[in-house]
C-alpha positions as CSV (number, residue, x, y, z in Angstrom):
1,X,74.8,-47.0,32.7
2,X,76.4,-49.5,30.5
3,X,76.5,-49.2,26.7
4,X,74.5,-52.4,26.3
5,X,71.7,-51.1,28.5
6,X,71.5,-47.9,26.6
7,X,71.4,-49.8,23.3
8,X,68.7,-52.0,24.7
9,X,66.6,-49.0,25.7
10,X,67.1,-47.4,22.3
11,X,66.0,-50.5,20.6
12,X,62.9,-50.6,22.8
13,X,62.2,-47.0,22.0
14,X,62.6,-47.7,18.2
15,X,60.2,-50.6,18.5
16,X,57.6,-48.4,20.3
17,X,58.0,-45.7,17.6
18,X,57.4,-48.2,14.8
19,X,54.2,-49.2,16.5
20,X,53.2,-45.5,16.9
21,X,53.9,-44.8,13.3
22,X,51.7,-47.8,12.2
23,X,48.9,-46.5,14.4
24,X,49.2,-43.0,13.0
25,X,49.0,-44.3,9.4
26,X,45.9,-46.3,10.3
27,X,44.3,-43.3,11.9
28,X,45.0,-41.1,8.9
29,X,43.4,-43.7,6.6
30,X,40.3,-43.9,8.9
31,X,40.1,-40.1,9.1
32,X,40.3,-39.9,5.3
33,X,37.4,-42.4,5.0
34,X,35.3,-40.4,7.5
35,X,36.0,-37.2,5.6
36,X,34.9,-38.8,2.4
37,X,31.7,-40.1,4.0
38,X,31.0,-36.7,5.5
39,X,31.4,-35.0,2.1
40,X,29.1,-37.5,0.6
41,X,26.4,-36.9,3.2
42,X,26.8,-33.2,2.8
43,X,26.2,-33.4,-1.0
44,X,23.1,-35.6,-0.4
45,X,21.8,-33.1,2.2
46,X,22.3,-30.2,-0.3
47,X,20.3,-32.1,-2.9
48,X,17.5,-32.9,-0.5
49,X,17.4,-29.2,0.5
50,X,17.1,-28.3,-3.1
51,X,14.3,-30.8,-3.6
52,X,12.4,-29.5,-0.6
53,X,12.6,-26.0,-1.9
54,X,11.3,-27.1,-5.2
55,X,8.4,-28.9,-3.6
56,X,7.6,-25.9,-1.5
57,X,7.5,-23.7,-4.6
58,X,5.3,-26.2,-6.5
59,X,2.9,-26.3,-3.6
60,X,3.1,-22.5,-3.4
61,X,4.2,-22.6,0.2
62,X,6.9,-20.0,-0.6
63,X,7.3,-17.1,-3.0
64,X,8.5,-18.5,-6.4
65,X,11.0,-15.6,-6.7
66,X,13.1,-16.8,-3.7
C-alpha cells in the first residue's frame, strides 16, 4: 500500500470519527433532556399520589393513621 493511500484512508477515518463524535454529543444532550422530563413526571406523580391519599383520608376510605 502506498503512503498516499494510507493517508487518504486515515483522513476518511478521521472524518467518520468526527461525525460519530457529533452524533454522540447530540445523543447525550437528548438523553439529558429525557432524564429531566422523566424526573419532572416522577415528581408530579408523587404529588398526585399524595393528593389521592389525602382525598381517601378525607372521604374516610382509609384509616387516618396510615
